[in-house]
C-alpha positions as CSV (number, residue, x, y, z in Angstrom):
1,M,-21.2,-6.2,-10.8
2,S,-19.8,-5.4,-7.4
3,N,-21.8,-5.1,-4.2
4,A,-19.4,-2.5,-2.9
5,P,-20.6,1.1,-2.4
6,P,-19.9,3.3,-5.5
7,L,-17.5,5.5,-3.6
8,F,-15.4,2.4,-2.6
9,N,-15.3,1.3,-6.2
10,E,-14.0,4.8,-7.2
11,I,-11.5,5.0,-4.4
12,Q,-10.0,1.5,-5.0
13,K,-8.9,2.7,-8.5
14,L,-6.7,5.4,-7.1
15,A,-2.9,4.8,-7.4
16,T,-2.6,5.8,-3.7
17,E,-4.9,2.9,-2.7
18,Q,-3.0,0.2,-4.7
19,R,-0.7,-2.4,-3.2
20,N,2.9,-1.3,-3.2
21,P,5.2,-4.1,-4.5
22,R,8.1,-2.7,-2.6
23,S,6.3,-3.3,0.7
24,M,4.4,-6.4,0.1
25,Q,6.3,-8.4,2.8
26,I,6.3,-5.6,5.3
27,D,4.2,-7.6,7.7
28,T,7.0,-10.2,8.1
29,A,9.9,-7.7,8.1
30,S,12.0,-6.8,11.1
31,V,11.5,-3.3,12.7
32,R,14.7,-2.2,11.1
33,D,13.6,-3.4,7.7
34,I,10.2,-1.8,8.0
35,L,11.8,1.6,8.9
36,E,14.2,1.2,5.9
37,I,11.2,0.5,3.6
38,M,9.3,3.4,4.9
39,N,12.3,5.8,4.7
40,A,13.0,4.7,1.1
41,E,9.3,5.3,0.1
42,D,9.5,8.8,1.7
43,Q,12.4,9.6,-0.6
44,L,10.4,8.9,-3.8
């Protein structure tokens, strides 16, 4: 059983709140690569 509030448990199941495998390394990417990742995601 989780100690998280019920709303958090519900929200974390939403697809929009899941990790995106296409941007998993965004924190180590260059600015150009980050912008390319973001633009590619906007096209989906």
